[in-house]
C-alpha positions as CSV (number, residue, x, y, z in Angstrom):
1,M,287.8,-30.5,193.3
2,R,290.2,-28.8,190.8
3,I,293.7,-30.2,190.1
4,D,296.2,-28.3,188.0
5,P,298.6,-30.8,186.5
6,E,301.3,-28.1,186.0
7,A,301.1,-27.2,189.7
8,V,301.4,-30.9,190.6
9,L,304.6,-31.2,188.5
10,E,306.0,-28.0,190.0
11,E,305.3,-29.4,193.5
12,I,307.2,-32.6,192.6
13,R,310.2,-30.6,191.2
14,R,310.3,-28.5,194.4
15,D,309.8,-31.3,196.9
16,D,312.3,-33.8,195.7
17,P,315.3,-33.0,193.5
18,E,316.0,-36.7,193.2
19,S,312.7,-37.5,191.6
20,W,312.6,-34.7,189.0
21,P,315.7,-35.9,187.0
22,L,314.1,-39.4,186.8
23,F,311.0,-37.8,185.3
24,E,313.1,-35.8,182.8
25,A,315.2,-38.8,181.9
26,M,312.1,-40.9,181.1
27,Q,310.7,-38.1,178.9
28,R,314.0,-37.8,177.1
29,H,314.9,-41.5,176.6
30,I,311.6,-43.3,176.2
31,P,310.7,-41.9,172.7
32,P,313.8,-43.2,170.9
33,I,313.3,-46.8,172.1
34,A,309.5,-47.0,171.9
35,A,309.3,-48.5,168.4
36,R,312.0,-51.1,169.1
37,A,310.3,-52.0,172.4
38,D,307.1,-52.6,170.5
39,A,308.8,-54.6,167.8
40,D,310.8,-56.8,170.2
41,A,308.2,-57.0,173.0
42,E,311.0,-56.1,175.4
43,I,312.6,-53.1,176.9
44,P,316.0,-52.6,175.1
45,P,319.0,-53.1,177.4
46,E,320.5,-49.8,176.4
47,F,317.7,-48.0,178.2
48,W,318.9,-49.0,181.7
49,P,322.1,-46.9,181.8
50,L,320.2,-43.9,180.5
51,V,317.6,-43.8,183.3
52,P,318.8,-44.5,186.8
53,V,317.8,-48.1,187.6
54,D,317.8,-47.6,191.3
55,L,315.2,-44.8,190.9
56,Q,313.1,-46.8,188.4
57,N,312.9,-49.7,190.9
58,R,311.5,-47.3,193.5
59,V,308.7,-45.9,191.3
60,N,305.2,-46.6,192.8
61,M,306.7,-47.5,196.2
62,P,305.5,-45.5,199.2
63,P,308.2,-43.0,200.4
64,Q,308.2,-44.5,203.9
65,Y,309.5,-47.7,202.4
66,G,312.1,-46.0,200.2
67,G,309.9,-45.0,197.2
68,V,310.5,-41.8,195.2
69,V,308.4,-38.7,195.8
70,L,307.6,-38.6,192.1
71,T,304.8,-41.1,192.5
72,A,304.1,-40.8,196.2
73,T,300.3,-40.1,195.7
74,A,297.7,-41.3,193.2
75,V,297.3,-37.7,191.9
76,R,301.1,-37.5,191.2
77,R,301.1,-40.9,189.6
78,A,298.2,-39.8,187.3
79,V,299.9,-36.6,186.3
80,V,303.3,-38.1,185.7
81,F,302.1,-41.1,183.8
82,E,299.9,-39.1,181.6
83,R,302.9,-37.0,180.5
84,I,304.9,-40.1,179.8
85,G,302.0,-41.7,178.0
86,R,302.0,-38.9,175.5
87,L,305.4,-40.2,174.4
88,C,304.6,-43.9,174.5
89,P,301.6,-45.4,176.5
90,A,302.9,-49.0,176.4
91,L,306.5,-49.0,177.6
92,P,305.8,-47.3,181.0
93,I,303.6,-50.3,182.0
94,G,306.6,-52.6,181.7
95,L,309.0,-50.5,183.8
96,P,310.6,-52.1,186.8
97,G,309.5,-51.7,190.4
98,P,306.8,-53.4,192.5
99,G,304.0,-52.1,190.2
100,L,300.6,-53.7,190.8
101,S,302.0,-55.9,193.5
102,A,302.5,-53.0,195.9
103,P,298.8,-52.4,196.9
104,P,298.0,-55.9,198.2
105,V,301.2,-55.9,200.2
106,L,300.2,-52.6,201.7
107,A,296.6,-53.6,202.2
108,L,297.2,-57.1,203.7
109,G,300.7,-57.4,204.9
110,T,302.1,-57.0,208.4
111,E,304.6,-54.2,208.9
112,E,307.5,-56.7,208.9
113,Q,306.2,-58.1,205.6
114,K,306.0,-54.6,204.0
115,V,309.5,-53.7,205.0
116,A,310.9,-57.0,203.7
117,Y,309.0,-56.8,200.5
118,F,309.9,-53.3,199.5
119,N,313.5,-53.8,200.6
120,R,313.8,-56.2,197.6
121,F,313.7,-53.1,195.3
122,L,316.2,-50.9,197.2
123,G,319.9,-50.4,196.4
124,Q,319.8,-52.6,193.3
125,T,322.0,-51.9,190.2
126,R,319.8,-53.9,187.9
127,P,316.0,-53.6,187.2
128,V,313.8,-55.5,189.6
129,W,310.2,-56.3,188.9
130,G,307.2,-57.3,191.1
131,A,304.0,-58.8,189.6
132,F,300.4,-59.3,190.7
133,A,298.8,-62.7,189.8
134,I,295.1,-63.2,190.2
135,T,293.7,-63.8,186.7
136,E,293.2,-67.5,185.7
137,P,292.5,-69.2,182.3
138,Q,289.2,-70.6,183.4
139,G,287.6,-67.8,185.3
140,G,289.5,-64.6,184.8
141,S,289.4,-62.5,188.0
142,D,286.2,-64.2,189.3
143,A,287.1,-65.2,192.9
144,A,284.4,-67.9,193.0
145,A,286.0,-69.6,190.1
146,M,289.6,-69.5,191.4
147,R,291.3,-72.8,191.0
148,T,294.8,-72.0,192.2
149,V,294.9,-73.7,195.6
150,A,297.2,-73.3,198.7
151,T,297.1,-76.4,200.8
152,R,298.4,-76.4,204.4
153,D,301.2,-79.0,205.0
154,G,302.7,-78.7,208.5
155,T,304.2,-75.2,208.8
156,D,304.1,-74.7,205.1
157,Y,301.7,-74.1,202.3
158,V,301.9,-75.9,198.9
159,L,300.7,-73.9,196.0
160,N,299.3,-75.4,192.8
161,G,297.6,-73.6,189.8
162,T,298.0,-71.4,186.8
163,K,297.8,-67.6,186.3
164,C,297.5,-65.8,183.0
165,F,297.9,-62.3,181.5
166,I,300.3,-61.3,184.3
167,T,302.0,-58.0,183.5
168,S,305.8,-58.3,183.5
169,G,305.2,-61.9,184.7
170,G,308.1,-63.3,182.6
171,R,310.7,-61.0,184.1
172,A,309.3,-60.7,187.6
173,D,311.7,-61.3,190.5
174,V,308.7,-61.8,192.9
175,V,305.0,-62.3,192.4
176,V,302.1,-61.7,194.8
177,V,299.9,-64.7,194.0
178,F,296.2,-65.1,195.0
179,A,295.1,-68.6,195.9
180,S,292.2,-70.3,197.7
181,L,292.6,-72.3,200.9
182,D,289.2,-73.9,200.1
183,P,287.6,-73.4,196.7
184,N,284.2,-74.3,198.2
185,K,284.2,-71.2,200.4
186,G,284.5,-68.6,197.6
187,R,286.2,-65.2,198.0
188,F,286.6,-65.5,201.8
189,A,289.0,-68.4,201.5
190,I,291.3,-66.5,199.2
191,R,294.7,-65.4,200.5
192,A,297.7,-63.7,198.9
193,F,301.2,-65.2,198.9
194,V,304.6,-63.7,198.2
195,V,306.3,-66.1,195.8
196,P,310.0,-65.4,194.8
197,R,311.0,-66.3,191.2
198,D,313.5,-68.9,192.4
199,T,310.9,-71.0,194.3
200,P,311.0,-74.6,193.1
201,G,307.9,-75.4,191.1
202,F,307.4,-71.8,189.9
203,A,307.6,-71.6,186.1
204,V,307.0,-69.1,183.3
205,D,305.0,-71.1,180.8
206,R,305.1,-68.5,178.1
207,C,305.1,-64.8,177.3
208,E,302.1,-63.9,175.1
209,D,302.7,-62.6,171.5
210,M,300.4,-59.6,172.0
211,M,298.8,-57.4,169.4
212,G,299.3,-54.2,171.5
213,L,301.1,-52.9,174.5
214,R,303.8,-55.4,173.6
215,A,306.5,-54.0,175.9
216,S,304.4,-54.7,179.0
217,Q,304.9,-58.4,178.5
218,L,301.9,-60.5,179.6
219,A,302.9,-64.0,180.8
220,T,301.3,-67.2,181.9
221,L,302.7,-68.6,185.1
222,S,302.3,-72.0,186.7
223,F,302.9,-73.2,190.2
224,T,303.5,-76.9,190.7
225,D,303.9,-78.1,194.3
226,C,305.5,-74.7,195.3
227,R,306.3,-75.0,198.9
228,L,306.1,-71.8,200.8
229,P,306.6,-71.0,204.5
230,A,303.5,-69.7,206.3
231,S,305.2,-66.3,206.5
232,S,304.7,-66.0,202.8
233,M,301.0,-65.4,203.3
234,L,300.3,-61.7,203.6
235,G,298.9,-61.1,207.1
236,H,299.8,-64.6,208.2
237,T,300.2,-63.7,211.9
238,G,296.7,-62.4,212.2
239,K,298.0,-58.8,212.5
240,R,296.6,-57.9,209.2
241,G,296.6,-54.7,207.2
242,P,293.4,-52.7,206.8
243,H,291.7,-55.5,204.8
244,V,291.1,-59.0,206.3
245,D,289.6,-60.3,203.0
246,A,292.4,-60.8,200.5
247,F,290.1,-60.2,197.5
248,T,289.3,-56.8,198.9
249,G,293.1,-56.3,199.0
250,A,293.0,-57.2,195.3
251,Q,290.4,-54.6,194.7
252,A,292.7,-52.0,196.3
253,S,295.2,-52.9,193.6
254,W,292.7,-52.2,190.8
255,D,291.6,-48.9,192.5
256,Y,295.3,-48.0,192.7
257,M,296.2,-48.9,189.1
258,R,293.1,-47.9,187.1
259,P,293.6,-44.1,187.5
260,V,297.2,-44.5,186.4
261,L,296.3,-46.7,183.4
262,S,293.5,-44.2,182.5
263,S,296.0,-41.4,182.6
264,L,298.4,-43.4,180.4
265,I,295.6,-43.9,177.9
266,N,294.7,-40.2,178.0
267,G,298.3,-39.3,177.5
268,G,298.5,-41.7,174.6
269,C,295.4,-40.2,173.0
270,L,296.6,-36.6,173.4
271,G,300.0,-37.6,171.9
272,M,298.2,-39.1,168.9
273,V,296.0,-36.1,168.4
274,E,299.1,-33.9,168.3
275,Y,300.8,-36.2,165.9
276,A,297.7,-36.2,163.6
277,E,297.5,-32.4,163.7
278,Q,301.1,-32.3,162.7
279,C,300.5,-34.7,159.8
280,L,297.6,-32.6,158.6
281,A,299.7,-29.5,158.7
282,E,302.4,-31.2,156.7
283,G,299.9,-32.4,154.1
284,E,300.3,-36.1,155.0
285,A,296.6,-37.0,155.2
286,E,295.1,-39.2,152.5
287,L,292.0,-37.0,152.3
288,P,290.5,-34.7,149.8
289,R,291.5,-31.1,150.5
290,A,287.9,-30.2,151.3
291,K,287.9,-32.7,154.2
292,V,291.1,-31.7,155.8
293,E,289.4,-28.9,157.7
294,Q,286.7,-31.3,158.8
295,A,289.4,-33.6,160.1
296,R,290.9,-30.7,162.2
297,E,287.5,-30.1,163.7
298,E,287.0,-33.7,164.5
299,L,290.4,-33.8,166.3
300,G,289.3,-30.7,168.2
301,V,286.3,-32.7,169.4
302,F,288.6,-35.5,170.6
303,R,290.7,-33.0,172.5
304,A,287.5,-32.0,174.4
305,R,286.7,-35.7,175.1
306,I,290.2,-36.3,176.3
307,S,290.0,-33.4,178.6
308,S,286.9,-34.9,180.2
309,S,288.7,-38.2,180.5
310,Q,291.6,-36.5,182.2
311,M,289.2,-35.1,184.8
312,L,287.7,-38.5,185.5
313,A,291.1,-40.0,186.0
314,L,292.2,-37.2,188.4
315,R,289.0,-37.4,190.3
316,A,289.5,-41.2,190.9
317,A,293.1,-40.5,191.9
318,W,292.0,-37.7,194.3
319,K,289.4,-40.0,195.9
320,F,292.0,-42.7,196.3
321,D,294.3,-40.3,198.1
322,A,291.5,-39.1,200.3
323,G,290.8,-42.6,201.5
324,G,287.4,-42.8,200.1
325,R,285.9,-45.6,198.0
326,A,287.4,-45.1,194.6
327,S,286.2,-48.3,192.8
328,T,283.4,-46.7,190.9
329,D,285.3,-43.6,189.9
330,A,288.3,-45.7,188.8
331,S,286.0,-47.9,186.7
332,L,284.4,-44.7,185.2
333,A,287.8,-43.3,184.3
334,K,289.1,-46.6,182.8
335,A,285.9,-47.3,180.8
336,F,285.7,-43.8,179.3
337,A,289.4,-43.5,178.5
338,S,289.5,-46.8,176.7
339,T,286.3,-46.0,174.8
340,V,287.8,-42.6,173.6
341,S,291.1,-44.3,172.6
342,M,289.3,-46.9,170.5
343,E,287.1,-44.4,168.8
344,L,290.2,-42.1,168.2
345,A,292.1,-45.1,166.7
346,H,289.2,-45.7,164.2
347,K,289.1,-42.1,163.3
348,L,292.8,-41.8,162.7
349,A,292.7,-45.0,160.6
350,A,290.1,-43.3,158.4
351,M,292.1,-40.1,158.1
352,F,295.5,-41.9,157.5
353,P,294.7,-45.3,156.0
354,V,298.2,-45.8,154.6
355,K,299.9,-44.9,158.0
356,A,297.4,-47.2,159.8
357,A,298.4,-50.1,157.6
358,T,302.2,-49.4,157.8
359,A,303.9,-51.5,160.4
360,G,305.9,-49.3,162.8
361,D,304.0,-46.1,162.1
362,R,302.7,-44.4,165.3
363,I,299.1,-44.6,164.1
364,E,299.4,-48.3,163.3
365,K,300.9,-48.9,166.8
366,F,298.2,-46.8,168.5
367,Y,295.5,-48.8,166.8
368,R,296.9,-52.0,168.2
369,D,297.5,-50.5,171.7
370,A,293.9,-49.0,171.8
371,K,292.3,-52.5,171.7
372,A,294.7,-53.7,174.4
373,F,293.7,-50.7,176.6
374,D,290.1,-51.9,176.6
375,I,291.2,-55.3,177.9
376,L,294.0,-54.4,180.4
377,E,293.0,-54.2,184.1
378,G,289.5,-55.3,183.4
379,T,287.6,-55.2,180.1
380,G,285.4,-52.2,179.2
381,D,282.3,-54.4,179.6
382,M,283.4,-55.5,183.1
383,Q,284.0,-51.8,184.0
384,R,280.5,-50.9,182.8
385,L,279.0,-53.8,184.8
386,M,280.7,-52.6,188.0
387,I,279.5,-49.0,187.3
388,A,275.9,-50.2,186.8
389,R,276.0,-52.3,190.0
390,A,277.2,-49.3,192.0
391,Y,274.2,-47.3,190.9
392,E,271.6,-50.1,191.4
393,H,270.5,-48.9,194.8
């Protein structure tokens, strides 16, 4: 398997004239707002007129449901988000569209549910967000410990529970929420429900004051006697998608997102190496002259490690597109990318201690983001545990 990112970008430019201006607009308009988005933990409102909102809403949506060709495959998503990540790895996580909620809808929903869900994002003149809610305060993503419950009441379900660390949860128009029909039955009693923001009993308890990736806005959501029609359950008619088990549908979301997140991390790392090289060339390093050349060599080593990480992310994306089991590859890519980013952050702080301690400097921001990379979409320790279990037999 050999994937040439430049060839992938050229293919996108050729295949869909609509998608390419969106990509160019994001590259042009994300850098000027990155620092403010980090400071305010919000995407500045002036960004929306600069990058077509209708197209942003359709990123990461399948083309057959109205999505843009720019992100039609996992490989394209990996290549595109790596390029954007070089400019700012945090802000793209918070952009509108179905985001991480798309995979469980595709994996579990009926055709009617898929069409209805993705139609929410079409033809809108304002940003529309979807969110994915599985993590809980007590047990994280451990299905056996899930305490959010959906209780059958006549033709409805009544949802009660709390979800935490939900990306874009505070601004989401609709959330795919995982809940148990019977906590005593473990993962096989878990179902996924589509919950609109205006559902009575649905509340945003708080948005976290995060150290890094602040523009992605992690939120805690609560559900108190939320009454939902049976049709809100993905696959409710029995005509399910490819996965009957809803938790397996959740795994499809992680397999979908981890190559993208790994690529964002890789892009962020590469952008910081380039920034550090520029600072060295301009004499901004707080290092003895004799150690400047050593610093350049160390950055060269990181370039090689980032290249390896890029290949891991592209391999995971390629396997996802090919329909194979991509869970282990996705975990490998995420674990390695986040490790490289944290080690690079420490190295840059040693090279540029004043910059690393100066609020708003790119190195200071990257140091905060790098720790968040290790936690987002599964901690590094969890990824390594999944990898070890995959190779047990």
